[in-house]
N, CA, C and O of each residue as an XYZ file, in Angstrom:
404
protein
N     101.351    119.782    124.275
C     102.384    118.920    123.291
C     103.741    119.115    123.583
O     104.149    120.228    123.913
N     104.524    118.083    123.488
C     106.137    118.752    123.529
C     106.361    118.551    121.686
O     106.084    117.762    120.782
N     107.080    119.916    121.935
C     108.098    119.874    120.400
C     109.218    119.644    120.049
O     110.035    120.550    119.879
N     109.420    118.715    119.915
C     110.697    117.714    119.357
C     111.079    117.795    118.081
O     110.192    118.137    117.299
N     112.178    117.573    117.623
C     113.110    117.605    116.273
C     112.257    117.032    115.548
O     111.475    116.200    116.009
N     112.281    117.468    114.023
C     111.332    116.531    113.074
C     111.876    115.060    112.980
O     111.008    114.187    112.960
N     113.232    114.647    112.918
C     113.823    113.274    113.051
C     112.782    112.550    114.420
O     111.946    111.651    114.336
N     113.229    113.346    115.639
C     112.935    113.049    117.062
C     110.985    112.440    116.947
O     110.466    111.454    117.471
N     110.339    113.561    116.016
C     108.730    112.717    115.976
C     108.891    111.834    114.795
O     107.801    111.265    114.722
N     109.444    111.514    114.082
C     109.711    110.833    112.827
C     110.059    109.218    113.475
O     109.631    108.212    112.909
N     110.708    109.171    114.456
C     110.924    108.191    114.634
C     110.494    107.750    116.333
O     111.006    107.027    117.188
N     109.536    108.438    116.272
C     108.836    108.409    117.749
C     107.544    106.938    117.782
O     106.449    107.231    117.303
N     107.690    105.654    118.257
C     107.140    104.557    117.631
C     105.706    104.252    118.893
O     105.073    103.220    119.114
N     105.611    105.483    119.444
C     104.188    105.681    120.563
C     103.064    106.586    119.614
O     101.861    106.727    119.834
N     103.905    107.161    118.456
C     102.842    107.950    117.712
C     102.473    108.940    118.731
O     101.282    109.151    118.499
N     102.854    109.733    119.820
C     102.546    110.598    120.593
C     102.386    111.938    119.632
O     101.318    112.517    119.437
N     103.619    112.296    119.096
C     103.957    113.643    118.358
C     103.334    113.301    116.720
O     103.591    112.378    115.946
N     102.616    114.225    116.630
C     101.977    114.336    114.828
C     102.989    115.223    114.406
O     103.326    116.171    115.117
N     103.732    114.893    112.819
C     104.259    115.241    112.077
C     103.925    116.096    110.713
O     104.497    116.917    109.996
N     102.557    115.364    110.785
C     101.587    115.561    109.629
C     101.853    117.610    109.177
O     102.374    118.305    108.306
N     101.034    117.767    110.542
C     101.355    119.237    110.442
C     102.712    120.410    110.216
O     102.703    121.535    109.715
N     103.384    119.920    110.579
C     104.827    119.869    110.098
C     105.051    119.861    108.641
O     105.770    120.691    108.084
N     104.423    118.909    108.029
C     104.897    118.592    106.695
C     103.642    119.000    105.498
O     103.836    118.962    104.283
N     102.618    119.307    106.019
C     101.226    119.657    105.210
C     101.757    120.914    103.860
O     101.546    120.669    102.673
N     102.369    122.070    104.276
C     102.381    123.117    103.548
C     103.962    122.445    102.036
O     104.099    123.001    100.947
N     104.773    121.314    102.490
C     105.323    120.599    101.648
C     104.409    119.674    100.738
O     104.596    119.282     99.586
N     103.428    119.463    101.563
C     102.500    118.115    100.689
C     101.628    118.947     99.356
O     101.472    118.544     98.204
N     101.145    120.234     99.990
C     100.185    121.101     99.534
C     100.972    121.908     97.837
O     100.460    122.227     96.764
N     102.518    121.971     98.426
C     102.986    122.418     97.047
C     103.466    120.972     96.313
O     103.891    121.110     95.166
N     103.449    120.112     96.656
C     103.626    118.906     95.408
C     102.475    118.655     94.387
O     102.516    118.308     93.207
N     101.228    119.001     95.388
C     100.136    119.049     95.055
C      99.615    119.664     93.583
O      99.142    119.122     92.584
N      99.958    121.181     93.959
C     100.106    121.619     92.850
C     101.393    121.782     91.896
O     101.257    122.588     90.976
N     102.369    121.250     91.983
C     103.591    120.703     91.281
C     102.647    119.779     90.083
O     102.676    120.005     88.873
N     101.885    118.782     90.709
C     101.096    117.892     90.329
C     100.114    118.112     89.360
O      99.959    117.446     88.337
N      99.399    119.161     89.757
C      98.548    120.159     89.023
C      99.082    120.335     88.085
O      98.625    119.705     87.131
N     100.245    121.203     87.812
C     100.890    121.990     87.091
C     101.183    121.505     85.449
O     101.029    121.878     84.286
N     101.828    120.168     86.447
C     102.399    118.904     85.358
C     101.426    118.514     84.224
O     101.562    118.452     83.002
N     100.293    118.247     85.148
C      98.963    117.628     84.588
C      98.347    118.835     83.589
O      97.487    118.646     82.728
N      98.675    119.490     83.750
C      97.683    121.051     82.734
C      98.822    121.178     82.327
O      98.135    121.737     81.472
N     100.188    121.267     81.951
C     100.946    121.561     80.917
C     101.103    120.062     79.839
O     101.014    120.034     78.611
N     101.344    118.971     80.735
C     101.252    118.038     79.959
C      99.140    117.551     79.107
O      99.027    116.789     78.147
N      98.329    117.990     79.557
C      97.524    118.427     78.496
C      97.564    119.260     77.614
O      96.792    119.011     76.688
N      98.317    120.417     77.483
C      98.251    121.392     76.611
C      99.292    120.796     75.649
O      98.839    120.793     74.505
N     100.869    120.154     75.749
C     101.631    119.760     74.720
C     101.223    118.543     74.436
O     101.994    117.905     73.718
N      99.798    117.767     74.927
C      98.902    116.928     74.083
C      98.206    117.439     73.127
O      98.130    116.807     72.074
N      97.594    118.589     73.253
C      97.004    118.896     72.474
C      97.803    119.636     71.189
O      97.771    119.456     69.972
N      98.383    120.368     71.888
C      99.598    120.488     70.151
C      99.703    119.212     69.173
O      99.472    119.110     67.968
N     100.131    118.284     70.124
C     100.067    117.146     69.320
C      99.500    116.639     68.462
O     100.016    116.117     67.474
N      97.721    116.762     68.850
C      96.944    116.125     68.035
C      96.206    116.685     67.682
O      95.022    116.349     67.668
N      96.864    118.186     67.100
C      96.229    119.353     66.437
C      95.900    118.425     64.818
O      94.861    118.510     64.162
N      97.408    117.376     64.401
C      97.470    116.635     62.802
C      96.211    116.190     62.532
O      95.447    116.381     61.586
N      96.107    115.288     63.979
C      95.189    114.244     64.412
C      93.285    114.765     64.228
O      92.550    114.201     63.417
N      92.962    115.538     64.857
C      92.039    116.206     65.564
C      91.967    117.320     66.220
O      92.067    117.300     67.447
N      91.742    118.737     65.390
C      91.773    119.873     65.824
C      90.825    120.104     67.162
O      91.296    120.382     68.264
N      89.385    119.940     66.882
C      88.444    119.673     67.663
C      89.201    119.358     69.351
O      89.404    120.077     70.330
N      89.509    117.576     68.961
C      89.970    117.513     70.709
C      91.398    118.183     71.234
O      91.631    118.178     72.443
N      92.340    118.754     70.309
C      93.385    119.320     70.376
C      92.586    120.951     71.247
O      93.020    121.264     72.356
N      91.665    121.656     70.701
C      91.037    122.663     71.103
C      90.795    122.377     72.604
O      91.480    122.761     73.552
N      89.697    121.635     72.616
C      89.169    120.939     74.525
C      90.530    120.547     75.474
O      90.665    120.546     76.698
N      91.493    120.209     74.355
C      92.525    119.600     75.515
C      93.388    121.070     76.121
O      93.817    121.258     77.260
N      93.448    121.922     75.011
C      94.446    123.080     75.501
C      93.480    124.021     76.456
O      93.882    124.657     77.431
N      91.872    123.967     75.883
C      91.270    124.998     76.922
C      90.257    124.933     78.174
O      89.518    125.686     78.808
N      90.824    123.047     78.143
C      90.470    122.506     79.822
C      91.642    121.984     80.314
O      91.692    120.862     80.819
N      92.807    122.884     80.178
C      94.229    122.507     81.058
C      93.899    123.356     81.844
O      94.071    122.855     82.955
N      93.388    124.715     81.987
C      93.563    125.403     83.381
C      92.336    124.931     84.627
O      92.493    124.741     85.832
N      91.373    124.863     83.963
C      90.262    124.404     84.672
C      90.622    122.789     85.684
O      90.330    122.450     86.831
N      91.290    122.202     84.693
C      91.657    120.823     85.140
C      92.907    121.045     86.372
O      93.131    120.310     87.334
N      93.605    122.303     85.979
C      95.085    122.914     87.057
C      93.899    123.106     88.474
O      93.982    122.493     89.539
N      93.066    123.904     88.180
C      92.110    124.667     89.482
C      91.683    123.757     89.794
O      92.028    123.768     90.975
N      90.910    122.493     89.606
C      90.117    121.416     89.877
C      91.043    120.433     90.598
O      90.576    119.970     91.639
N      92.196    120.051     90.263
C      93.457    119.196     90.802
C      93.947    120.047     92.206
O      94.402    119.632     93.271
N      93.702    121.164     91.811
C      94.777    122.241     93.078
C      93.388    122.359     94.270
O      93.498    122.388     95.496
N      92.498    122.396     93.703
C      91.396    122.909     94.710
C      91.103    121.039     95.576
O      90.777    120.748     96.726
N      91.384    120.246     94.476
C      91.333    119.030     95.639
C      91.963    118.504     96.268
O      91.438    117.762     97.097
N      93.444    118.613     96.207
C      94.494    118.314     96.990
C      94.228    119.395     97.883
O      94.419    119.001     99.033
N      93.798    120.829     97.840
C      93.657    121.270     98.974
C      92.456    120.464     99.843
O      92.936    119.634    100.615
N      91.568    120.517     99.854
C      90.146    119.834     99.926
C      90.741    118.690    100.984
O      90.446    118.737    102.178
N      91.529    117.752    100.477
C      91.735    116.737    100.983
C      93.143    117.064    101.790
O      93.937    116.140    101.617
N      93.534    117.844    102.406
C      94.442    118.425    102.963
C      93.975    119.064    104.381
O      94.166    118.768    105.560
N      93.233    120.138    103.657
C      92.578    120.962    104.948
C      91.125    119.618    105.937
O      90.498    119.876    106.964
N      91.067    118.469    105.192
C      90.718    117.439    105.952
C      91.355    116.628    106.862
O      90.847    116.301    107.935
N      92.394    116.305    106.503
C      93.809    115.736    107.377
C      93.967    116.542    108.285
O      93.911    116.365    109.502
N      94.240    117.771    107.487
C      94.858    118.552    109.499
C      93.318    118.460    109.961
O      93.157    117.362    110.496
N      92.342    119.073    109.953
C      90.755    119.020    110.912
C      91.160    117.836    111.591
O      91.506    117.947    112.767
N      91.176    116.361    110.864
C      91.232    115.070    111.576
C      92.934    115.384    112.772
O      93.132    114.772    113.822
N      93.561    116.095    112.379
C      94.828    115.684    113.141
C      94.861    116.803    114.379
O      95.521    116.787    115.418
N      93.867    117.818    113.857
C      93.942    118.885    115.209
C      92.568    118.618    116.023
O      92.249    119.139    117.091
N      91.832    117.680    115.262
C      90.985    116.802    116.510
C      91.413    116.275    117.779
O      91.134    116.514    118.953
N      92.611    115.036    116.834
C      92.693    114.945    117.708
C      94.101    115.123    118.826
O      94.549    114.461    119.762
N      94.460    116.347    118.162
C      95.374    116.718    119.366
C      94.610    117.530    120.549
O      95.170    117.598    121.643
N      93.280    118.178    120.350
C      92.479    118.769    121.043
C      92.120    117.262    121.819
O      92.526    117.006    122.953
N      91.417    116.472    121.125
C      91.079    115.738    121.976
C      91.931    114.960    123.079
O      91.309    114.323    123.929
N      93.088    114.978    123.101
C      94.147    114.431    123.609
C      94.216    115.363    124.740
O      94.418    114.832    125.832
N      94.175    115.791    124.731
C      94.338    117.665    125.602
C      92.994    117.473    126.454
O      93.098    117.378    127.677
N      92.017    117.427    125.978
C      90.641    117.040    127.023
C      91.259    116.161    127.745
O      91.308    116.220    128.973
N      91.742    115.343    127.107
C      91.676    114.078    128.139
C      92.896    113.706    129.055
O      93.046    112.631    129.636
N      93.800    114.863    129.082
C      94.873    115.438    129.921
C      94.241    116.420    131.245
O      94.665    116.648    132.378
N      93.194    116.799    130.594
C      92.881    118.142    131.666
C      91.823    117.440    132.600
O      91.572    117.975    133.680
N      91.098    116.098    132.189
C      90.063    115.923    132.512
C      90.953    114.736    133.641
O      90.405    114.454    134.707
N      92.089    114.216    133.349
C      92.988    113.106    134.310
C      93.126    113.978    135.521
O      92.820    113.396    136.562
N      93.755    116.029    135.740
C      94.102    116.151    137.257
C      93.077    116.057    138.079
O      93.250    116.140    139.294
């Protein structure tokens, strides 16, 4: 596979080059940030809920780390499946090219 620039691959209308493998790290960081914001929102919501229902507030605060881990795990699993799919596509392309010779 030819290694071109990011923008060269971005505007490659033949889709012969994949950019997903280049940006997957950044997508994972975005997934972790989303997980952290969600957990932080649960903690803040839990503290805000203390005046209405202390039980729900405790549950929300105590479940926030579990939600963080589960969301991070989910984003990792989805991205790994995506990477596996693109690697299969790349390897299949290489096999087809080798078979033509």
